[in-house]
N, C-alpha and C positions, 0 to 999 in steps of 0.2 A: 447627425446635424439636425437641428430643428429649424423650421422655416415659418415665417409669418405669411399667411395666405390672404390675398385680397378677396373681398366679397362685398356684395351690395346689400346694405341694410334695407330691409323691406318693411319692418315695423319695430316699434319700441314698446316696452311694457315693464312693469315692476314685478319682481318675484321675491318675496320675503324682504321687502324694502330695498332690494338691489336693482339698479337699472339694468335691464336686459334688452336684447334685440334678436330678431330673426334675420339671418343673413343668408343670401343666395350665393352659393359658390358654383356658378355655371349650371344651375339646375339641381344642385344638392343643397338642401336647406338645413341649417343648424341654428339652435338657440345659443347665444353667446352673451357673456357679461360685458356691460358697457361702463363698468366702474372707472376705468382709466380714460374713457372717452365719452363722458356724459353729454357733451355738446353735439354728438353725432345725431344726425336726423335721417329719417327714411329717405331713400334715394341717393344718399352719399355712400361712398366706398370706405371700408375700414380694413386695416391689416389685422388679421386674427392669428393668435398663437395660443395654444393650450386652452382654448375656450374663452379667451379674453381679447377684446378689441384693444389694440395698443395705439393706433394712430388712424386719423382720418386722412385719406389720400384722394386726389382727384381721379376722375374716370380714366384719363389717359395713362396715368401712372399705374393704376390698377390693371388696365388692359396689358400694358407692357410686362408687368410682373407675371400675370396669369399666362401670357404667351410664352415667356421664358420658362416657367415651371412646366408647362405643357411640353415644350421642346425638350426639356431635360427628363421628361417622363416621371415627374415628381407629384403628379396629381392623383395617383391611384388610391391613396389612403382616404381621400375625401369621400369616395363612394363606397368604401369598405372592400374594394378589390384587393386581393393579395398582391404584395410587391412582386415584380417579375424577378427580383434578385433578393430573396429573403435573407435577412441578416446583414445585408450590405449597408443599410441605413438604420442604425440603432436608435436614432432619436425620434423619428416620425415627423409628421407635419403639424401636429398640434395635439 
């Protein structure tokens, strides 16, 4: 199963004429594509899947999703840690 993960957009920039952003996933920063959410602004939260921001969400919703994923122990792939149950989740988080 693949999941969209909430993160806080910290900056926006263009790369090869594509809108991009730097997103903070609880201390793990990744560059993501903003082609589907060009209206997203630094300080807002976005749902990210496979390197693309798919939706802007408010901070409360982002916090609820992040807490649930933490509770389900589905955040290990964000920091590159191996899954505690290899092979159980074939889709990954993004």
